[in-house]
SEVO-17698 format. One record per residue: residue number from 1; residue in three letters; x, y, z of N, C-alpha, C, O in turn. Coordinates in Angstrom, 3 decimals. Layout:
// residues N
{rec NUM, "ALA", {X, Y, Z}, {X, Y, Z}, {X, Y, Z}, {X, Y, Z}}
...
//
This chain:
// residues 92
{rec 1, "MET", {-18.866, -1.053, 12.869}, {-17.806, -0.218, 12.335}, {-18.197, 1.243, 12.528}, {-19.350, 1.610, 12.301}}
{rec 2, "THR", {-17.267, 2.064, 12.936}, {-17.566, 3.458, 13.194}, {-17.759, 4.227, 11.893}, {-17.418, 3.744, 10.813}}
{rec 3, "GLU", {-18.307, 5.425, 12.013}, {-18.576, 6.238, 10.837}, {-17.298, 6.727, 10.163}, {-17.297, 6.985, 8.959}}
{rec 4, "ASP", {-16.231, 6.854, 10.908}, {-14.981, 7.367, 10.341}, {-14.036, 6.234, 9.928}, {-12.820, 6.366, 10.072}}
{rec 5, "TRP", {-14.576, 5.125, 9.417}, {-13.763, 3.971, 9.054}, {-12.756, 4.321, 7.956}, {-11.627, 3.832, 7.977}}
{rec 6, "ALA", {-13.155, 5.164, 6.996}, {-12.234, 5.519, 5.911}, {-11.062, 6.341, 6.439}, {-9.925, 6.166, 5.999}}
{rec 7, "GLU", {-11.340, 7.229, 7.377}, {-10.269, 8.035, 7.972}, {-9.309, 7.155, 8.762}, {-8.094, 7.349, 8.699}}
{rec 8, "GLU", {-9.840, 6.198, 9.497}, {-8.991, 5.279, 10.263}, {-8.126, 4.435, 9.336}, {-6.944, 4.218, 9.606}}
{rec 9, "ARG", {-8.720, 3.957, 8.239}, {-7.958, 3.148, 7.281}, {-6.864, 3.980, 6.630}, {-5.745, 3.502, 6.447}}
{rec 10, "ASP", {-7.181, 5.221, 6.280}, {-6.213, 6.084, 5.600}, {-5.045, 6.483, 6.497}, {-3.994, 6.875, 5.989}}
{rec 11, "LYS", {-5.202, 6.394, 7.814}, {-4.096, 6.693, 8.720}, {-2.940, 5.708, 8.524}, {-1.785, 6.047, 8.781}}
{rec 12, "ALA", {-3.250, 4.494, 8.072}, {-2.217, 3.482, 7.857}, {-1.413, 3.744, 6.588}, {-0.307, 3.225, 6.439}}
{rec 13, "VAL", {-1.962, 4.548, 5.666}, {-1.261, 4.851, 4.421}, {-0.306, 6.012, 4.689}, {-0.737, 7.148, 4.883}}
{rec 14, "LEU", {0.984, 5.718, 4.698}, {1.992, 6.726, 5.007}, {2.342, 7.580, 3.798}, {2.596, 8.777, 3.937}}
{rec 15, "ASN", {2.359, 6.975, 2.606}, {2.747, 7.699, 1.410}, {2.322, 6.890, 0.192}, {2.070, 5.689, 0.288}}
{rec 16, "THR", {2.245, 7.556, -0.949}, {1.997, 6.893, -2.220}, {3.102, 7.316, -3.172}, {3.383, 8.504, -3.328}}
{rec 17, "ILE", {3.717, 6.341, -3.799}, {4.789, 6.608, -4.756}, {4.459, 5.880, -6.051}, {3.517, 5.089, -6.108}}
{rec 18, "TYR", {5.231, 6.150, -7.074}, {5.097, 5.454, -8.339}, {6.395, 4.704, -8.609}, {7.483, 5.190, -8.299}}
{rec 19, "TYR", {6.268, 3.523, -9.185}, {7.421, 2.693, -9.487}, {7.358, 2.312, -10.959}, {6.354, 1.768, -11.418}}
{rec 20, "CYS", {8.424, 2.596, -11.699}, {8.515, 2.186, -13.092}, {9.250, 0.857, -13.136}, {10.443, 0.787, -12.837}}
{rec 21, "GLU", {8.540, -0.187, -13.507}, {9.144, -1.517, -13.560}, {10.164, -1.631, -14.685}, {11.093, -2.433, -14.593}}
{rec 22, "THR", {10.008, -0.845, -15.743}, {10.935, -0.895, -16.863}, {12.270, -0.245, -16.505}, {13.332, -0.803, -16.781}}
{rec 23, "CYS", {12.211, 0.946, -15.883}, {13.435, 1.673, -15.502}, {13.970, 1.232, -14.147}, {15.127, 1.495, -13.819}}
{rec 24, "ASN", {13.133, 0.561, -13.358}, {13.469, 0.151, -12.001}, {13.785, 1.363, -11.115}, {14.774, 1.383, -10.384}}
{rec 25, "ILE", {12.901, 2.382, -11.208}, {13.080, 3.577, -10.385}, {11.786, 3.897, -9.636}, {10.693, 3.511, -10.050}}
{rec 26, "ILE", {11.944, 4.608, -8.531}, {10.813, 5.102, -7.761}, {10.655, 6.574, -8.074}, {11.630, 7.326, -8.073}}
{rec 27, "VAL", {9.412, 6.991, -8.344}, {9.124, 8.373, -8.676}, {8.115, 8.894, -7.655}, {7.055, 8.298, -7.462}}
{rec 28, "GLU", {8.447, 10.002, -7.008}, {7.558, 10.601, -6.011}, {6.413, 11.328, -6.705}, {6.602, 11.853, -7.802}}
{rec 29, "PRO", {5.225, 11.371, -6.094}, {4.123, 12.155, -6.679}, {4.534, 13.617, -6.818}, {5.196, 14.170, -5.941}}
{rec 30, "GLY", {4.144, 14.226, -7.907}, {4.494, 15.615, -8.155}, {5.810, 15.775, -8.895}, {6.122, 16.864, -9.379}}
{rec 31, "ASP", {6.585, 14.703, -8.987}, {7.855, 14.748, -9.706}, {7.563, 14.822, -11.209}, {6.619, 14.193, -11.688}}
{rec 32, "VAL", {8.365, 15.582, -11.947}, {8.147, 15.729, -13.387}, {8.355, 14.424, -14.130}, {7.854, 14.274, -15.244}}
{rec 33, "ASP", {9.083, 13.469, -13.547}, {9.309, 12.186, -14.218}, {8.019, 11.416, -14.461}, {7.942, 10.628, -15.404}}
{rec 34, "ILE", {7.014, 11.626, -13.635}, {5.737, 10.936, -13.852}, {5.124, 11.375, -15.169}, {4.733, 10.533, -15.977}}
{rec 35, "SER", {5.033, 12.668, -15.398}, {4.434, 13.144, -16.646}, {5.305, 12.776, -17.843}, {4.783, 12.498, -18.923}}
{rec 36, "ILE", {6.637, 12.770, -17.666}, {7.527, 12.368, -18.754}, {7.282, 10.902, -19.111}, {7.186, 10.556, -20.288}}
{rec 37, "HIS", {7.182, 10.054, -18.109}, {6.920, 8.633, -18.367}, {5.585, 8.441, -19.065}, {5.493, 7.679, -20.028}}
{rec 38, "LYS", {4.563, 9.112, -18.599}, {3.238, 8.925, -19.199}, {3.185, 9.448, -20.631}, {2.525, 8.855, -21.484}}
{rec 39, "ARG", {3.871, 10.546, -20.896}, {3.818, 11.172, -22.217}, {4.829, 10.560, -23.189}, {4.467, 10.194, -24.307}}
{rec 40, "GLU", {6.075, 10.449, -22.777}, {7.131, 10.063, -23.700}, {7.471, 8.572, -23.678}, {8.067, 8.058, -24.625}}
{rec 41, "LEU", {7.104, 7.892, -22.626}, {7.439, 6.466, -22.499}, {6.181, 5.652, -22.169}, {6.122, 5.004, -21.124}}
{rec 42, "PRO", {5.181, 5.682, -23.051}, {3.926, 4.996, -22.726}, {4.058, 3.479, -22.628}, {3.193, 2.824, -22.047}}
{rec 43, "HIS", {5.122, 2.913, -23.184}, {5.324, 1.459, -23.119}, {5.915, 1.024, -21.774}, {5.974, -0.172, -21.487}}
{rec 44, "HIS", {6.353, 1.984, -20.944}, {6.892, 1.643, -19.619}, {5.749, 1.302, -18.677}, {4.669, 1.889, -18.757}}
{rec 45, "LYS", {5.988, 0.371, -17.806}, {4.954, -0.073, -16.878}, {5.118, 0.658, -15.541}, {6.010, 0.349, -14.752}}
{rec 46, "MET", {4.232, 1.636, -15.307}, {4.234, 2.411, -14.061}, {3.202, 1.798, -13.119}, {2.092, 1.452, -13.526}}
{rec 47, "ARG", {3.591, 1.671, -11.859}, {2.699, 1.152, -10.832}, {2.615, 2.146, -9.692}, {3.621, 2.727, -9.285}}
{rec 48, "ARG", {1.405, 2.337, -9.179}, {1.227, 3.156, -7.982}, {1.403, 2.234, -6.785}, {0.788, 1.170, -6.716}}
{rec 49, "VAL", {2.247, 2.646, -5.843}, {2.563, 1.819, -4.681}, {2.245, 2.604, -3.409}, {2.674, 3.747, -3.251}}
{rec 50, "MET", {1.500, 1.986, -2.519}, {1.202, 2.622, -1.237}, {2.188, 2.103, -0.193}, {2.466, 0.906, -0.128}}
{rec 51, "ILE", {2.710, 3.011, 0.616}, {3.568, 2.661, 1.740}, {2.665, 2.637, 2.963}, {2.041, 3.644, 3.297}}
{rec 52, "LEU", {2.592, 1.489, 3.631}, {1.630, 1.268, 4.719}, {2.327, 0.922, 6.026}, {3.480, 0.489, 6.044}}
{rec 53, "ARG", {1.603, 1.123, 7.113}, {2.066, 0.661, 8.423}, {1.149, -0.486, 8.848}, {-0.073, -0.345, 8.859}}
{rec 54, "CYS", {1.753, -1.620, 9.196}, {0.996, -2.790, 9.636}, {0.263, -2.451, 10.933}, {0.853, -1.906, 11.866}}
{rec 55, "GLY", {-1.027, -2.781, 10.980}, {-1.836, -2.497, 12.156}, {-1.524, -3.385, 13.342}, {-1.912, -3.064, 14.465}}
{rec 56, "LYS", {-0.828, -4.500, 13.123}, {-0.512, -5.400, 14.228}, {0.897, -5.176, 14.763}, {1.072, -4.948, 15.960}}
{rec 57, "CYS", {1.911, -5.238, 13.888}, {3.306, -5.140, 14.372}, {3.897, -3.748, 14.206}, {4.904, -3.429, 14.839}}
{rec 58, "GLY", {3.290, -2.914, 13.367}, {3.783, -1.553, 13.181}, {4.875, -1.408, 12.139}, {5.360, -0.300, 11.911}}
{rec 59, "ASN", {5.277, -2.503, 11.496}, {6.303, -2.424, 10.454}, {5.777, -1.671, 9.237}, {4.576, -1.674, 8.966}}
{rec 60, "VAL", {6.677, -1.032, 8.513}, {6.327, -0.310, 7.296}, {6.572, -1.231, 6.107}, {7.664, -1.776, 5.947}}
{rec 61, "VAL", {5.539, -1.403, 5.268}, {5.605, -2.293, 4.110}, {4.902, -1.637, 2.930}, {4.217, -0.627, 3.092}}
{rec 62, "THR", {5.071, -2.210, 1.749}, {4.316, -1.749, 0.584}, {3.013, -2.535, 0.497}, {2.848, -3.567, 1.147}}
{rec 63, "ASP", {2.094, -2.027, -0.317}, {0.798, -2.695, -0.452}, {0.913, -4.084, -1.058}, {-0.015, -4.882, -0.930}}
{rec 64, "SER", {2.035, -4.399, -1.721}, {2.245, -5.748, -2.252}, {2.436, -6.769, -1.140}, {2.167, -7.955, -1.332}}
{rec 65, "TYR", {2.897, -6.319, 0.016}, {3.195, -7.208, 1.135}, {2.220, -7.028, 2.291}, {2.538, -7.354, 3.434}}
{rec 66, "ALA", {1.034, -6.511, 1.991}, {0.031, -6.293, 3.031}, {-1.352, -6.593, 2.476}, {-1.567, -6.628, 1.264}}
{rec 67, "GLU", {-2.274, -6.805, 3.393}, {-3.683, -6.990, 3.039}, {-4.525, -6.147, 3.964}, {-4.136, -5.836, 5.089}}
{rec 68, "TYR", {-5.706, -5.781, 3.453}, {-6.640, -4.990, 4.243}, {-7.751, -5.889, 4.757}, {-8.311, -6.686, 4.004}}
{rec 69, "SER", {-8.069, -5.764, 6.035}, {-9.178, -6.503, 6.623}, {-10.312, -5.526, 6.910}, {-10.185, -4.677, 7.792}}
{rec 70, "PRO", {-11.423, -5.634, 6.175}, {-12.559, -4.753, 6.460}, {-13.134, -5.002, 7.858}, {-13.668, -4.084, 8.481}}
{rec 71, "GLU", {-13.027, -6.227, 8.346}, {-13.540, -6.540, 9.680}, {-12.754, -5.796, 10.763}, {-13.334, -5.328, 11.743}}
{rec 72, "ARG", {-11.466, -5.691, 10.590}, {-10.597, -5.011, 11.561}, {-10.361, -3.553, 11.192}, {-9.945, -2.759, 12.036}}
{rec 73, "ASN", {-10.626, -3.192, 9.925}, {-10.348, -1.862, 9.395}, {-8.862, -1.545, 9.536}, {-8.486, -0.450, 9.953}}
{rec 74, "GLN", {-8.017, -2.527, 9.178}, {-6.573, -2.384, 9.297}, {-5.870, -3.089, 8.146}, {-6.384, -4.049, 7.570}}
{rec 75, "PHE", {-4.676, -2.586, 7.825}, {-3.756, -3.299, 6.948}, {-2.816, -4.099, 7.833}, {-2.330, -3.592, 8.844}}
{rec 76, "TRP", {-2.555, -5.347, 7.458}, {-1.581, -6.190, 8.152}, {-0.554, -6.661, 7.138}, {-0.882, -6.914, 5.979}}
{rec 77, "CYS", {0.698, -6.778, 7.583}, {1.733, -7.323, 6.699}, {1.517, -8.837, 6.571}, {0.838, -9.456, 7.389}}
{rec 78, "LYS", {2.106, -9.405, 5.535}, {1.925, -10.843, 5.297}, {2.535, -11.696, 6.401}, {2.064, -12.806, 6.648}}
{rec 79, "ASN", {3.587, -11.196, 7.079}, {4.168, -11.955, 8.190}, {3.158, -12.114, 9.321}, {3.005, -13.207, 9.867}}
{rec 80, "CYS", {2.473, -11.035, 9.674}, {1.488, -11.100, 10.759}, {0.295, -11.967, 10.371}, {-0.257, -12.680, 11.209}}
{rec 81, "ILE", {-0.102, -11.906, 9.108}, {-1.223, -12.734, 8.647}, {-0.849, -14.205, 8.737}, {-1.660, -15.024, 9.170}}
{rec 82, "SER", {0.379, -14.552, 8.329}, {0.784, -15.961, 8.382}, {0.933, -16.445, 9.824}, {0.663, -17.611, 10.111}}
{rec 83, "GLU", {1.360, -15.565, 10.736}, {1.470, -15.950, 12.152}, {0.095, -16.181, 12.773}, {-0.097, -17.132, 13.531}}
{rec 84, "THR", {-0.844, -15.324, 12.456}, {-2.191, -15.387, 13.031}, {-3.083, -16.369, 12.294}, {-3.965, -16.995, 12.882}}
{rec 85, "GLY", {-2.840, -16.491, 11.010}, {-3.707, -17.300, 10.160}, {-4.734, -16.391, 9.483}, {-5.136, -15.369, 10.039}}
{rec 86, "VAL", {-5.146, -16.770, 8.297}, {-6.080, -15.956, 7.530}, {-7.407, -15.811, 8.248}, {-8.004, -14.735, 8.236}}
{rec 87, "ASP", {-7.880, -16.889, 8.877}, {-9.160, -16.808, 9.598}, {-9.078, -15.822, 10.765}, {-10.018, -15.063, 10.999}}
{rec 88, "GLY", {-7.976, -15.826, 11.488}, {-7.782, -14.885, 12.577}, {-7.663, -13.452, 12.117}, {-8.079, -12.527, 12.814}}
{rec 89, "PHE", {-7.090, -13.270, 10.929}, {-6.941, -11.931, 10.358}, {-8.283, -11.342, 9.940}, {-8.504, -10.140, 10.085}}
{rec 90, "HIS", {-9.175, -12.175, 9.425}, {-10.451, -11.671, 8.915}, {-11.571, -11.687, 9.957}, {-12.729, -11.460, 9.607}}
{rec 91, "THR", {-11.258, -11.945, 11.213}, {-12.276, -11.819, 12.262}, {-11.864, -10.698, 13.184}, {-10.675, -10.437, 13.364}}
{rec 92, "SER", {-12.846, -10.034, 13.768}, {-12.498, -8.899, 14.641}, {-12.394, -9.264, 16.083}, {-12.109, -8.406, 16.918}}
//
Protein backbone atom coordinates (compact mmCIF):
# COMPACT_ATOMS: atom_id res chain seq x y z
CA MET A 1 0.00 0.00 0.00
CA THR A 2 1.37 3.42 -0.88
CA GLU A 3 2.13 6.10 1.67
CA ASP A 4 -0.74 8.29 0.50
CA TRP A 5 -3.43 5.63 1.11
CA ALA A 6 -5.54 8.00 3.23
CA GLU A 7 -5.51 10.65 0.50
CA GLU A 8 -6.52 8.08 -2.11
CA ARG A 9 -9.35 6.81 0.09
CA ASP A 10 -10.58 10.34 0.81
CA LYS A 11 -10.84 11.07 -2.93
CA ALA A 12 -13.85 8.72 -3.00
CA VAL A 13 -15.66 10.80 -0.36
CA LEU A 14 -17.55 13.44 -2.35
CA ASN A 15 -19.39 15.11 0.53
CA THR A 16 -20.55 14.67 4.11
CA ILE A 17 -24.08 15.59 5.12
CA TYR A 18 -26.23 15.13 8.19
CA TYR A 19 -29.59 13.37 8.18
CA CYS A 20 -32.21 13.74 10.91
CA GLU A 21 -34.15 10.50 11.05
CA THR A 22 -36.86 12.10 13.20
CA CYS A 23 -37.55 15.06 10.86
CA ASN A 24 -36.59 13.11 7.72
CA ILE A 25 -34.46 15.99 6.44
CA ILE A 26 -30.93 16.38 5.11
CA VAL A 27 -28.82 19.11 6.68
CA GLU A 28 -25.64 20.36 5.00
CA PRO A 29 -22.51 20.93 7.13
CA GLY A 30 -22.32 24.52 8.28
CA ASP A 31 -26.09 24.92 8.16
CA VAL A 32 -27.58 26.48 11.31
CA ASP A 33 -30.07 23.59 11.54
CA ILE A 34 -27.31 21.31 12.82
CA SER A 35 -26.67 23.43 15.90
CA ILE A 36 -30.43 23.92 16.39
CA HIS A 37 -30.98 20.15 16.33
CA LYS A 38 -28.12 19.48 18.72
CA ARG A 39 -29.15 22.22 21.15
CA GLU A 40 -32.94 22.36 21.00
CA LEU A 41 -33.87 18.87 19.79
CA PRO A 42 -31.49 16.49 21.57
CA HIS A 43 -33.99 13.62 21.30
CA HIS A 44 -33.77 13.73 17.47
CA LYS A 45 -31.54 11.13 15.89
CA MET A 46 -28.93 12.85 13.70
CA ARG A 47 -26.68 10.73 11.50
CA ARG A 48 -23.57 11.77 9.61
CA VAL A 49 -23.74 10.41 6.06
CA MET A 50 -20.87 10.26 3.60
CA ILE A 51 -21.59 10.54 -0.13
CA LEU A 52 -19.15 8.22 -1.92
CA ARG A 53 -18.15 7.22 -5.42
CA CYS A 54 -17.87 3.47 -6.02
CA GLY A 55 -14.31 2.54 -7.00
CA LYS A 56 -15.50 -0.12 -9.44
CA CYS A 57 -18.58 1.22 -11.28
CA GLY A 58 -18.31 4.92 -10.44
CA ASN A 59 -21.88 5.24 -9.13
CA VAL A 60 -22.55 7.72 -6.32
CA VAL A 61 -23.93 6.10 -3.15
CA THR A 62 -24.16 6.77 0.58
CA ASP A 63 -21.94 5.00 3.09
CA SER A 64 -24.92 2.81 4.05
CA TYR A 65 -24.77 1.20 0.60
CA ALA A 66 -20.99 0.86 0.32
CA GLU A 67 -18.08 -0.89 1.98
CA TYR A 68 -14.42 -0.04 2.23
CA SER A 69 -11.77 -2.57 1.25
CA PRO A 70 -8.41 -1.88 2.91
CA GLU A 71 -6.80 -4.33 0.47
CA ARG A 72 -7.99 -2.31 -2.53
CA ASN A 73 -8.08 1.06 -0.72
CA GLN A 74 -11.48 1.69 -2.32
CA PHE A 75 -15.16 2.00 -1.48
CA TRP A 76 -17.43 -0.28 -3.53
CA CYS A 77 -21.22 -0.16 -3.72
CA LYS A 78 -23.13 -3.22 -2.54
CA ASN A 79 -24.16 -4.05 -6.13
CA CYS A 80 -20.53 -4.41 -7.23
CA ILE A 81 -19.67 -6.43 -4.12
CA SER A 82 -22.54 -8.85 -4.78
CA GLU A 83 -21.52 -9.20 -8.45
CA THR A 84 -17.87 -9.87 -7.60
CA GLY A 85 -18.43 -11.69 -4.35
CA VAL A 86 -17.10 -10.73 -0.94
CA ASP A 87 -13.90 -12.74 -1.40
CA GLY A 88 -13.17 -10.96 -4.69
CA PHE A 89 -13.85 -7.60 -3.09
CA HIS A 90 -11.41 -8.16 -0.22
CA THR A 91 -8.51 -9.33 -2.39
CA SER A 92 -6.35 -6.99 -4.43
